[in-house]
C-alpha positions in Angstrom: 43.9 -24.2 -73.8 44.4 -27.5 -72.2 45.6 -25.2 -69.4 42.6 -23.3 -69.5 40.4 -26.5 -69.5 42.4 -27.9 -66.2 41.9 -24.7 -64.8 38.1 -24.6 -65.4 38.0 -28.6 -64.3 39.5 -27.6 -60.9 37.7 -24.2 -60.3 34.2 -26.1 -60.7 35.5 -29.0 -58.5 36.5 -26.5 -55.4 33.3 -24.2 -56.3 30.8 -27.1 -56.0 29.1 -27.2 -52.3 29.7 -30.4 -50.2 27.2 -33.3 -51.0 26.2 -35.6 -47.8 26.7 -35.8 -44.0 29.4 -37.1 -42.4 29.2 -40.0 -40.0 29.1 -38.3 -36.7 26.6 -36.1 -38.3 24.4 -39.3 -39.0 25.2 -40.4 -35.7 24.3 -37.6 -33.7 20.8 -37.5 -35.5 20.2 -41.5 -34.9 20.8 -41.0 -31.3 18.1 -37.8 -31.1 15.6 -40.0 -32.9 16.3 -43.0 -30.9 16.0 -41.1 -27.8 12.7 -39.0 -28.6 11.2 -42.7 -29.8 12.1 -44.0 -26.7 10.6 -41.2 -24.2 7.4 -41.6 -26.8 6.8 -45.6 -26.3 7.6 -45.1 -22.9 4.7 -42.6 -22.3 2.4 -44.5 -24.3 2.8 -47.6 -22.3 1.9 -45.6 -19.0 -0.9 -43.9 -21.1 -1.9 -47.1 -22.3 -1.7 -49.0 -18.8 -3.8 -46.4 -17.0 -6.6 -46.4 -19.9 -6.7 -50.3 -19.6 -7.0 -49.7 -15.6 -9.9 -47.2 -16.4 -11.7 -49.3 -19.0 -11.5 -52.5 -16.1 -13.0 -49.9 -13.3 -15.7 -48.4 -15.9 -16.4 -52.4 -17.1 -16.6 -53.2 -13.3 -19.2 -50.2 -12.2 -21.5 -51.5 -15.3 -21.7 -54.6 -14.3 -22.4 -53.7 -10.7 -25.6 -51.7 -11.8 -26.2 -54.4 -14.0 -26.4 -56.9 -11.2 -28.3 -54.1 -9.5 -31.2 -53.9 -12.1 -31.6 -57.8 -12.3 -32.1 -57.7 -8.0 -34.1 -54.7 -8.6 -36.3 -56.5 -11.2 -36.8 -59.7 -8.8 -35.3 -61.6 -12.4 -34.5 -65.1 -10.5 -33.0 -68.2 -12.4 -35.9 -70.5 -14.1 -34.9 -73.4 -11.9 -34.1 -74.2 -8.6 -34.7 -71.1 -6.6 -37.4 -71.1 -4.2 -37.1 -67.5 -2.8 -34.9 -65.0 -4.4 -32.7 -63.1 -2.3 -30.6 -60.9 -5.0 -27.5 -60.8 -7.0 -24.3 -61.8 -5.1 -21.1 -60.3 -6.1 -18.1 -62.3 -4.9 -14.3 -61.2 -5.7 -11.1 -62.6 -5.7 -7.6 -60.7 -6.5 -7.8 -60.9 -10.0 -11.6 -61.9 -10.8 -15.3 -61.2 -9.6 -18.4 -63.5 -9.9 -22.1 -62.3 -10.2 -24.5 -65.0 -9.5 -28.2 -65.5 -8.2 -28.8 -65.9 -4.6 -31.8 -67.9 -3.2 -32.8 -68.9 0.0 -32.4 -72.0 1.3 -30.4 -73.0 -2.2 -27.9 -70.6 -1.8 -25.7 -69.3 -4.9 -27.9 -70.7 -7.7 -27.7 -70.3 -11.7 -25.4 -69.2 -14.4 -22.2 -67.7 -13.0 -20.8 -64.6 -14.5 -17.1 -64.9 -14.1 -15.3 -61.8 -15.1 -11.7 -61.5 -15.2 -9.4 -58.5 -14.9 -6.8 -57.6 -17.5 -3.4 -59.3 -16.4 -1.6 -56.0 -14.9 -4.9 -55.0 -13.0 -6.0 -56.2 -9.5 -8.3 -55.6 -6.7 -6.5 -54.0 -3.8 -7.3 -54.8 -1.1 -9.7 -57.6 -2.4 -13.5 -56.3 -1.4 -15.9 -58.0 0.7 -18.5 -59.9 -1.2 -22.1 -58.5 -1.0 -25.3 -59.0 -2.3 -27.9 -56.4 -4.4 -30.8 -57.2 -2.5 -34.0 -58.1 -4.4 -37.2 -55.4 -5.1 -35.0 -52.6 -3.7 -31.9 -50.5 -4.2 -30.3 -51.9 -0.7 -27.0 -53.8 -0.6 -26.4 -55.9 2.4 -23.2 -53.7 3.5 -22.9 -51.5 6.5 -21.3 -48.0 5.2 -19.8 -47.4 2.1 -17.6 -50.1 0.4 -14.7 -48.7 -1.8 -13.8 -51.1 -4.6 -10.1 -50.2 -5.6 -8.5 -51.6 -8.5 -4.8 -51.4 -9.6 -2.0 -51.7 -11.5 0.8 -51.3 -9.6 1.6 -47.5 -10.3 -1.8 -46.5 -10.3 -5.1 -46.7 -8.6 -8.6 -46.3 -9.9 -11.8 -46.6 -7.2 -15.3 -47.3 -7.3 -17.7 -46.6 -4.4 -21.0 -49.0 -3.8 -22.9 -47.4 -0.6 -25.4 -49.6 1.4 -28.4 -47.7 -0.2 -27.4 -49.0 -3.5 -25.4 -45.7 -5.1 -22.7 -47.1 -7.3 -20.1 -44.1 -8.3 -16.4 -43.9 -9.4 -14.1 -42.2 -7.6 -11.7 -42.0 -10.3 -7.8 -42.2 -10.2 -6.4 -41.7 -6.8 
């Protein structure tokens, strides 16, 4: 009887399926998961940079149209402006400024200074221009392409001398 109990214990131990994973199996799974996660984060980072660039360009486009609307409506500053010329845009590598331009005073009123996100710049720096009052006309000859870049991608907006503001999108 004792030997029969002993045989049943040995049989149940050997017929029981293996429980758990080996260290090698766990390391392989962890390596695969880490690789997939790394690729996912890299793709998300690239996507996020592209979206930040696009949003910066669309904000610029909106600001250009807002300045144009102010110029067309002849909305001059409340003080310090004899003759309203229009809304001038001044550019640096990482910012742009929108301000009233008057004659003979020059630039007057509140400066709207808009900074680009830290990884977005103008390339090349656009030429300054003015949306002229009571018209759609811009004081530029030909079309001006404003290109924003994040180092690996570029997005362009075109301002024409007849006042059309359009985006060309990613280049």
